[in-house]
C-alpha positions in Angstrom: -2.9 0.0 36.9 -1.3 3.1 35.5 0.2 3.1 32.1 3.3 4.8 30.5 1.4 6.2 27.5 -2.2 6.4 26.3 -1.2 4.7 23.0 1.8 2.9 21.6 2.3 2.5 17.8 4.6 -0.4 16.8 6.2 -0.2 13.3 8.4 2.3 11.6 7.0 2.3 8.0 4.9 4.9 6.3 1.6 3.6 7.7 3.1 3.4 11.2 4.4 6.9 11.0 1.0 8.2 9.7 -0.8 6.3 12.5 1.5 7.8 15.1 0.7 11.3 13.9 -3.0 10.6 13.7 -3.2 9.2 17.2 -1.1 12.0 18.7 -3.3 14.6 17.0 -6.3 12.9 18.7 -4.8 14.2 21.9 -3.3 11.0 23.3 0.1 10.7 24.9 1.7 8.6 22.2 4.9 6.5 21.9 6.0 5.4 18.5 8.4 2.4 18.4 10.1 2.7 15.1 13.3 0.7 14.8 15.5 1.9 11.9 15.4 -0.2 8.8 17.0 -0.1 5.4 16.2 2.9 3.2 13.0 2.4 1.3 13.8 3.4 -2.3 10.4 2.2 -3.7 7.6 4.4 -4.8 3.9 4.5 -4.1 1.1 5.5 -6.4 -1.5 7.2 -4.2 -5.0 7.9 -5.5 -6.6 11.3 -4.9 -8.6 10.3 -1.7 -5.3 9.2 -0.1 -3.5 12.4 -1.3 -6.4 14.5 0.1 -6.1 12.7 3.4 -2.3 13.3 3.6 -2.9 17.0 2.9 -5.7 17.4 5.4 -3.8 15.5 8.1 -0.8 17.7 7.7 1.4 14.9 6.6 2.4 16.6 3.3 2.0 20.1 1.9 1.1 20.2 -1.7 1.6 16.9 -3.6 3.5 18.7 -6.3 6.4 19.3 -3.9 7.0 15.5 -3.4 5.3 13.6 -6.2 4.4 13.3 -9.9 0.8 13.4 -11.2 -0.9 10.3 -12.7 -3.3 11.5 -15.3 -3.9 8.3 -17.4 -3.8 4.5 -17.1 -3.1 2.5 -20.2 -3.6 -1.2 -20.3 -2.1 -3.3 -23.1 -2.8 -7.1 -23.4 0.6 -8.4 -24.4 -0.3 -12.1 -24.2 -0.6 -14.4 -27.2 -3.8 -15.9 -25.9 -6.6 -16.9 -28.2 -8.9 -14.3 -26.7 -7.2 -11.0 -26.1 -8.5 -7.9 -24.3 -8.6 -4.6 -26.1 -6.1 -1.8 -25.3 -7.8 0.4 -22.8 -7.0 4.0 -21.7 -8.5 5.6 -18.6 -8.2 9.4 -18.5 -8.7 11.4 -15.2 -10.5 14.1 -17.2 -13.3 11.7 -17.9 -14.3 12.1 -14.2 -13.5 15.8 -14.0 -10.1 15.3 -12.3 -6.7 16.7 -13.2 -5.1 13.5 -12.0 -6.1 10.1 -10.6 -3.4 10.4 -8.0 0.3 11.0 -7.6 3.4 8.8 -7.6 5.6 9.5 -4.6 9.1 8.3 -3.7 8.6 6.6 -0.3 11.8 8.2 1.0 10.4 11.7 0.4 7.1 10.8 1.9 8.8 9.5 5.0 10.8 12.7 5.4 7.6 14.7 5.2 5.8 12.5 7.7 8.8 12.8 10.1 8.6 16.5 9.9 4.9 16.4 10.9 5.7 14.1 13.8 8.5 16.3 15.2 6.0 19.1 15.5 3.8 17.2 18.0 4.9 17.6 21.7 2.8 14.6 22.8 4.5 12.2 20.4 7.7 10.4 21.4 9.5 8.3 18.8 12.0 5.6 19.9 14.4 3.7 17.7 13.7 0.3 19.3 11.6 -2.7 18.4 9.3 -5.0 20.4 10.2 -8.5 21.5 7.1 -9.5 23.5 3.5 -8.4 23.8 0.8 -9.3 26.3 -2.7 -8.0 26.9 -3.2 -10.0 30.2 -4.4 -8.0 33.1 -6.4 -5.5 31.0 -3.5 -3.1 30.1 -1.4 -4.0 27.1 2.3 -4.6 28.0 5.2 -4.5 25.6 8.8 -5.7 26.2 11.3 -3.8 24.1 14.5 -5.0 22.5 16.5 -2.9 25.1 14.8 -4.8 28.0 12.5 -2.0 29.1 8.8 -2.4 29.4 6.0 -0.1 28.3 2.3 -0.2 29.0 -0.6 1.7 27.3 -4.3 1.4 26.9 -4.2 1.3 23.1 -1.7 -0.5 20.9 -1.5 0.0 17.2 0.2 -2.8 15.3 1.8 -1.4 12.1 4.6 -4.0 12.1 4.1 -5.6 8.7 3.2 -9.0 7.3 4.9 -10.9 10.1 3.4 -8.7 12.8 4.3 -9.7 16.3 1.4 -7.6 17.7 -1.1 -9.5 15.5 0.2 -12.9 16.4 0.6 -12.2 20.2 -2.9 -10.6 20.4 -4.5 -13.7 18.8 -5.9 -12.2 15.6 -6.9 -14.9 13.1 -5.2 -14.5 9.8 -5.5 -16.1 6.4 -2.5 -16.1 4.0 -1.9 -17.4 0.5 1.6 -17.4 -1.1 1.9 -17.1 -4.9 4.5 -18.5 -7.2 4.8 -15.0 -8.6 7.1 -12.2 -7.3 7.7 -8.6 -8.2 10.8 -7.0 -9.6 11.2 -3.3 -9.0 13.7 -0.6 -10.0 13.8 2.9 -11.5 14.4 3.4 -15.2 15.3 6.2 -17.6 13.5 5.9 -20.9 14.5 7.4 -24.2 11.1 9.0 -24.5 9.0 10.3 -21.6 5.6 8.7 -20.7 4.3 11.9 -19.3 1.6 11.3 -16.7 0.5 7.9 -18.1 0.9 4.7 -16.1 1.3 1.9 -18.6 0.5 -1.8 -17.8 1.6 -4.5 -20.3 -0.3 -7.6 -19.2 1.6 -10.8 -19.8 0.5 -14.4 -18.9 2.3 -14.4 -15.5 1.5 -10.8 -14.5 1.8 -7.2 -15.6 4.9 -5.2 -16.6 4.1 -1.7 -15.3 5.8 1.6 -15.9 4.7 4.4 -13.5 5.7 8.0 -14.4 8.2 9.5 -12.1 8.9 12.8 -13.8 10.9 13.7 -16.9 12.1 10.5 -18.6 12.1 8.5 -15.4 9.7 5.6 -14.7 9.3 3.2 -11.8 9.1 -0.4 -12.9 7.0 -3.1 -11.3 7.3 -6.4 -13.1 5.3 -9.4 -11.9 6.3 -12.9 -13.1 7.2 -16.3 -11.8 9.7 -15.8 -9.0 12.1 -18.2 -10.7 12.0 -16.1 -13.9 12.6 -12.9 -12.0 15.5 -14.4 -10.0 17.1 -15.6 -13.3 16.7 -12.2 -14.8 18.1 -10.5 -11.8 21.2 -12.8 -11.9 21.8 -11.7 -15.5 22.8 -8.2 -14.3 22.3 -5.0 -16.3 23.6 -6.7 -19.4 20.6 -9.1 -19.3 18.0 -7.0 -17.7 18.1 -4.0 -20.1 17.3 -6.1 -23.2 14.5 -7.8 -21.3 13.0 -4.5 -20.3 13.2 -3.3 -23.9 11.4 -6.4 -25.1 8.7 -6.3 -22.3 8.0 -2.6 -23.0 7.7 -3.5 -26.7 10.4 -0.9 -27.5 7.8 1.9 -27.4 9.9 4.3 -25.4 13.3 4.1 -27.1 16.3 3.3 -25.0 16.1 2.0 -21.4 18.7 2.6 -18.7 18.6 1.4 -15.1 18.9 4.2 -12.5 18.7 2.0 -9.4 19.5 -1.7 -8.6 16.6 -4.1 -9.1 15.1 -6.0 -6.2 12.7 -9.0 -6.2 9.9 -9.4 -3.6 7.8 -12.5 -3.1 4.0 -12.0 -3.4 1.3 -13.2 -1.1 -2.1 -12.2 0.2 -2.9 -11.7 3.9 -6.2 -10.9 5.6 -7.5 -10.9 9.1 -11.0 -11.7 10.4 -11.1 -8.4 12.4 -8.8 -5.4 12.3 -9.3 -4.5 16.0 -10.3 -5.8 19.4 -9.5 -5.5 23.1 -7.6 -2.3 22.8 -5.4 -3.5 19.9 -5.8 -2.3 16.2 -4.0 -3.4 13.1 -3.1 -1.1 10.3 -1.2 -1.5 7.0 0.3 -4.9 6.2 -0.3 -6.1 9.7 -4.0 -6.3 8.7 -3.8 -6.9 4.9 -1.3 -7.5 2.1 -1.9 -7.9 -1.6 0.1 -8.2 -4.8 0.9 -4.7 -6.2 -2.2 -4.7 -8.5 -4.4 -1.6 -8.8 -2.1 0.5 -6.5 -4.0 -0.6 -3.4 -1.4 -1.3 -0.8 -0.4 2.0 0.8 -3.8 3.5 -0.2 -5.6 0.9 1.9 -3.2 1.5 4.8 -3.9 5.2 4.8 -7.6 4.5 4.8 -6.9 2.4 7.9 -5.3 5.4 9.5 -8.1 7.7 8.5 -10.7 5.4 10.1 -8.6 5.0 13.2 -8.5 8.8 13.5 -12.3 8.9 13.1 -12.8 6.1 15.7 -10.7 8.0 18.2 -12.6 11.2 17.4 -15.9 9.5 18.1 -14.7 7.9 21.4 -15.1 9.5 24.8 -11.5 9.4 25.9 -12.4 10.3 29.5 -14.3 7.1 30.0 -12.8 3.8 31.3 -12.6 1.3 28.5 -12.3 3.9 25.7 -9.5 2.0 24.0 -11.5 -1.3 23.8 -14.5 0.6 22.4 -12.4 2.5 19.9 -10.7 -0.7 18.7 -14.1 -2.4 18.1 -15.4 0.7 16.4 -12.3 0.8 14.2 -12.8 -2.9 13.3 -16.4 -2.2 12.2 -15.4 0.8 10.1 -12.8 -1.2 8.3 -14.7 -4.4 7.6 -16.5 -3.5 4.4 -13.5 -1.8 2.8 -11.1 -4.6 3.6 -13.4 -7.2 2.2 -14.2 -5.2 -0.9 -10.7 -4.3 -1.8 -9.3 -7.7 -0.9 -11.8 -9.4 -3.2 -11.2 -6.9 -6.0 -7.4 -7.3 -6.0 -7.5 -11.1 -5.6 -10.0 -11.5 -8.5 -8.0 -9.1 -10.7 -4.7 -10.7 -10.1 -6.0 -14.2 -10.7 -7.8 -13.1 -13.8 -4.4 -11.9 -15.2 -3.0 -15.4 -14.7 -6.0 -17.4 -16.0 -5.2 -19.7 -18.9 -8.7 -21.3 -19.3 -10.5 -19.9 -22.4 -13.8 -19.1 -20.5 -11.8 -17.0 -18.0 -9.9 -15.2 -20.8 -13.2 -14.4 -22.5 -14.7 -13.0 -19.3 -11.6 -10.8 -18.7 -11.5 -9.6 -22.3 -15.3 -9.0 -22.3 -14.9 -7.0 -19.1 -12.3 -4.7 -20.5 -14.4 -4.2 -23.7 -17.3 -3.2 -21.4 -15.0 -0.8 -19.5 -13.8 0.6 -22.8 -17.3 1.2 -24.3 -19.7 1.8 -21.4 -19.2 5.2 -19.6 -21.1 4.2 -16.5 -19.0 1.1 -15.9 -15.9 3.2 -16.5 -16.9 5.7 -13.8 -17.7 2.9 -11.4 -14.3 1.3 -12.0 -12.7 4.7 -11.4 -14.4 5.0 -8.0 -13.4 1.5 -6.9 -9.8 1.8 -8.1 -9.4 5.1 -6.3 -10.9 3.8 -3.1 -13.8 6.1 -2.9 -16.3 5.3 -0.1 
């Protein structure tokens, strides 16, 4: 059976766009199905391995053109627990780096990715979604929202937590839903925080300020969803005093630059990230609470491994798509397991009320504060080095 394209990428987010560029650069005739969605006004903290990949893949020029450097991470135990952790500061210069990574506005990243995509003659982008997917007959078949049908040997699912591709292709998934949610918005502070990302750890999750240049900071506040919904309902008049209190009034005044939004939190993992000519990238394959800046970083590592799997495949041979999907799954297995375990353990440790768990967490931060070797290892894990 002939096919309409060599590869089809489903999903219009940042990981989907990066995957479309990577697959097209592998030399495949590529169709990217990217239905328009609401403007993404969030930001993403990308560690240096991710920034290096974006640069080498031609997805961005220099990071200074679209982002703000992250040079330090400061952790403050703001709980009133019996056993509290020490305040800890991680500095990129300890490991010989100018910055751990960069904080990017998702909107500016998308604009840069789209520019890279338009330069590829073998990449076609369509503003349409998928309503059905079938792998029967050996050639994946997708029915689009406009009623048309496309076939391809390789299908990349980048269509998010509720991925139609993942479900229709029969991937096994495990998901846990938390009582916590995340509130995000942009703030203007009375005093700048420079390049330091500051995490105030409260009993129900961290209140994190990520530098965004000048006096701007991106807020990610994790707490019980009911608490966040109540705070959101109070409007600016209620939110600003809460932000001042949560930030311990360390930065002077606080003003909201963007509306606040609340997102429920969950974890999602798959048993395998690829099989039978279908691969999953981004939140189609994994989703975590926004702890340790791992979400988009992990998605870009998916894309990098997909590019490597395609580079290693003999695209002239029948069955190359199946072989590449299985190779991709093998490449991703260890990283997905390691990162998922790390984020889940860290998030649950922040919520632990039992005294032994508090002691372990506090002791761990003391060790990171005092033992250089452990600090360097923590840097490597947090930055996604492999």
